[in-house]
C-alpha positions in Angstrom: 31.9 22.6 65.5 32.8 19.5 63.9 35.1 19.0 61.0 33.9 17.5 58.1 37.2 17.1 56.3 38.8 20.1 54.3 35.8 19.7 51.6 32.6 19.4 53.9 29.8 18.0 52.6 30.0 20.2 49.2 33.1 18.1 48.8 31.4 15.0 49.2 28.8 15.6 47.1 31.0 16.6 44.0 32.8 13.4 44.3 30.0 11.2 44.2 29.0 13.2 41.3 32.3 13.1 39.4 32.0 9.2 40.2 28.7 9.4 38.7 29.0 11.2 35.5 31.7 8.8 33.6 29.4 5.4 35.5 26.0 7.1 33.3 27.9 7.8 30.4 28.7 4.3 29.9 25.8 2.7 30.2 24.2 5.0 27.9 27.1 4.4 25.4 26.7 0.8 26.2 22.6 1.1 25.5 23.1 3.0 22.3 25.2 0.3 20.6 23.2 -2.8 21.6 19.9 -0.9 20.4 21.9 0.3 17.1 23.1 -2.9 16.4 20.6 -5.7 16.7 22.3 -8.9 16.4 20.8 -12.7 17.2 22.6 -15.2 19.4 24.1 -16.3 16.0 25.6 -13.4 14.7 23.4 -12.6 12.3 21.2 -9.8 11.2 17.8 -9.5 11.7 17.8 -9.0 7.3 20.1 -12.0 7.2 17.8 -14.5 9.1 14.9 -12.9 7.1 16.3 -13.4 3.9 17.2 -17.0 4.8 13.9 -17.8 6.2 12.5 -16.8 2.3 14.9 -18.4 1.1 13.7 -22.1 2.5 10.4 -21.4 2.2 9.2 -19.9 5.5 7.3 -17.1 4.1 6.4 -16.2 0.3 7.3 -13.0 -1.0 4.5 -10.8 -0.2 5.6 -11.2 3.5 9.1 -11.1 3.0 8.8 -7.7 1.5 6.6 -6.2 4.0 9.1 -8.0 7.3 11.8 -6.2 5.0 10.0 -2.8 4.9 9.5 -3.0 8.8 12.9 -3.6 9.5 14.3 -0.8 7.4 11.9 1.9 9.2 
């Protein structure tokens, strides 16, 4: 008979599973953090950018209110 070590195939599977769980958890955590904190490359939030666009006259008050409502949803 072939000897697969003291754990056999089950131990090899469990080892891979124990390695995969933290990797999947880390990917999930990073994805959740990235989604929950939308930032532009400059580090400003979308609402900050919207306020600046309104302040310099790029958008009207109605557009500002509509976009702000969309961002808050």
